[in-house]
C-alpha positions as CSV (number, residue, x, y, z in Angstrom):
1,M,-1.7,82.2,-18.4
2,K,1.8,80.2,-19.4
3,I,2.8,76.4,-20.3
4,K,2.7,74.1,-17.6
5,D,6.9,72.4,-17.5
6,N,5.7,69.4,-18.6
7,F,4.5,69.7,-21.9
8,L,6.9,70.6,-24.7
9,L,6.4,70.7,-28.3
10,K,7.9,67.8,-31.3
11,E,8.2,67.6,-34.6
12,V,6.8,64.3,-35.9
13,A,6.0,63.6,-39.3
14,G,6.3,66.7,-40.3
15,K,3.5,67.5,-37.8
16,T,3.8,69.0,-34.9
17,I,2.5,68.1,-31.6
18,V,1.9,68.6,-28.2
19,V,4.3,66.1,-25.7
20,P,3.7,65.3,-22.3
21,V,6.2,64.7,-20.3
22,G,7.3,63.3,-16.4
23,Q,4.0,63.0,-14.6
24,A,2.1,64.2,-17.6
25,T,2.4,60.8,-18.9
26,L,0.0,59.6,-17.0
27,D,-2.5,62.3,-17.1
28,F,-3.0,63.5,-20.5
29,N,-4.8,60.9,-22.2
30,A,-5.0,63.4,-25.7
31,I,-3.0,64.6,-28.5
32,I,-3.0,67.8,-29.7
33,T,-1.4,68.8,-33.3
34,L,-1.1,72.3,-34.1
35,N,-0.4,74.2,-37.3
36,E,2.7,77.1,-37.8
37,T,1.0,79.3,-35.9
38,G,-0.9,77.3,-33.3
39,A,3.3,76.3,-32.3
40,F,3.9,80.0,-32.4
41,L,1.4,80.5,-29.7
42,F,2.2,77.9,-27.7
43,S,5.6,78.5,-28.2
44,K,5.6,81.7,-26.8
45,L,3.1,80.7,-23.7
46,Q,6.3,78.8,-22.7
47,E,8.6,81.4,-23.3
48,K,6.8,83.5,-20.3
49,D,3.4,83.9,-18.6
50,M,1.3,86.1,-21.8
51,S,-2.4,87.2,-21.7
52,E,-4.2,87.6,-24.4
53,E,-3.6,90.9,-25.3
54,D,0.6,89.3,-25.1
55,L,-0.5,87.0,-27.7
56,V,-2.3,89.2,-30.1
57,A,0.5,91.7,-29.6
58,A,3.3,89.2,-31.4
59,L,0.8,87.8,-32.9
60,T,-0.2,90.6,-35.2
61,A,4.1,91.9,-35.1
62,E,4.8,88.5,-36.2
63,Y,2.2,87.3,-39.4
64,D,-0.1,90.1,-41.3
65,V,-3.2,89.8,-39.7
66,S,-5.7,92.1,-38.3
67,A,-5.5,92.9,-34.2
68,D,-9.2,91.8,-34.8
69,I,-8.8,88.3,-36.6
70,A,-6.2,87.0,-34.1
71,A,-8.0,88.3,-30.7
72,A,-10.7,86.0,-31.9
73,D,-8.6,82.9,-33.4
74,I,-6.5,83.9,-29.8
75,K,-9.4,83.1,-27.7
76,K,-10.2,79.9,-29.4
77,F,-6.9,78.6,-28.9
78,V,-6.3,79.4,-25.5
79,D,-9.8,78.0,-25.1
80,S,-8.6,74.5,-26.2
81,I,-5.6,74.9,-24.4
82,K,-6.7,75.4,-21.7
83,K,-9.8,72.5,-22.0
84,A,-6.8,70.2,-23.1
85,G,-5.1,70.8,-19.3
86,V,-1.8,72.2,-20.6
87,T,-1.4,76.2,-18.9
88,E,-1.3,76.8,-15.4
């Protein structure tokens, strides 16, 4: 999975948010605010197509978290961004 090209991460008033650009500004009617971990995962998905397993490996390499906890959190994160329609 990968983030669609027409969604960017921006810092606004100390918060990290997902901002639609181009055609997505007309079709996307939500605001997604991300914490540090969410922004890290979103950035990874902007870089390249990654599976949930790839995200678990990246998250456990970056943060002091077990693979089981990372996998559960990533599942929730992936479900929410898929529901929002920002992934390919």
